[in-house]
N, C-alpha and C positions, 0 to 999 in steps of 0.2 A: 245433247247429241242423240239421245234416244228418241226425242220427238221427231227428228228428221226421218228416222226409220219408220215411225208410225205414220207420218204423212205419206211417205212412199208407199206403204202398205195400203192406205186408203186410195191413193191414185191408181195403184194396180187394180184394185177391186172395181173402181169406177171405169177404168180403161177396158177391163175385161168385159164388163156388163155392156158398154157401148159397142165393143167390137163384136160381141155375139149378136146383139140386137140389130146392128147394121150390116151384119154378114160381111165383115171386112176381110176375113180369111177363113180357113177351115176351122170349124168349131173345136176339132181335136187339137189343133195347134194352139188356138187361143186358150182353151182350157189348160192345157199342159203348161204353157208359159206362164199363165196367170197363177196356177197353183204353185209352181216352182218359185215364182217371184214372191208370192205371198209367204211361203214357207221361209224363204231366205230372209225376207225383210223382217218377219217376226222373230226369227232367230237372232238377227243382228240387233233387233230392238232388246231382246233379253240380255244379250251379251253387253250392250251399251249400259244397261242398268247394273252391271256387275254380277250377274248370275253366273253360276257354273255352266260350262258348255253343255253338259248333258241335260241340265234343266232348260236351258235356253232352246236347245234343239227339240226337246219334248214339247215345250210350249209353242215353238214355231210350228211343228207338225200339227199339233191339236188346234190351235187358234187359226193359223194360216190356212190349214186344210179345211177346217169346218166353215170358216167365212168364205173361202173360195167356193166350196160346194154349195153353200147357200146362195151365193151370187149367181153361179151357174144355173141352179135350179130356177131361180126367179127369172133370169134372162130367157131361158128356154120356155118357161111357162108363158111369159108374155109374148114371145116370138111365135109360139104355137097358136095362141089366141089370135094374133094379128093375121097369121096365115089362114086360119079358119074364117076369120071375118072377111078377108079378101075373096076366099073362095065362095062364101055365101053371097057376097056382093056380085061376083061374076055370074053365079047361077040365076040371080034375080034379073039381070040384064040380058041374059041369053034367051 
């Protein structure tokens, strides 16, 4: 059962990355939903392994939060590079 929660965690991270890169919604909403989903899925992952609630919640916040933050940083970095590249391209053709 715990592997299902881990797969959900991975899907949340990928979906968050794609949504940020494709600008599907407000980055604030995407980030908040992704971080919340990651924390919940990692907490449930810990609980499914038989850990205490406090331990599972702590791990959920640490692992879910850190991986979500890393995903957001990577997505914003590449989105910023893409925007700069498009701006330079427009300047060359103007």
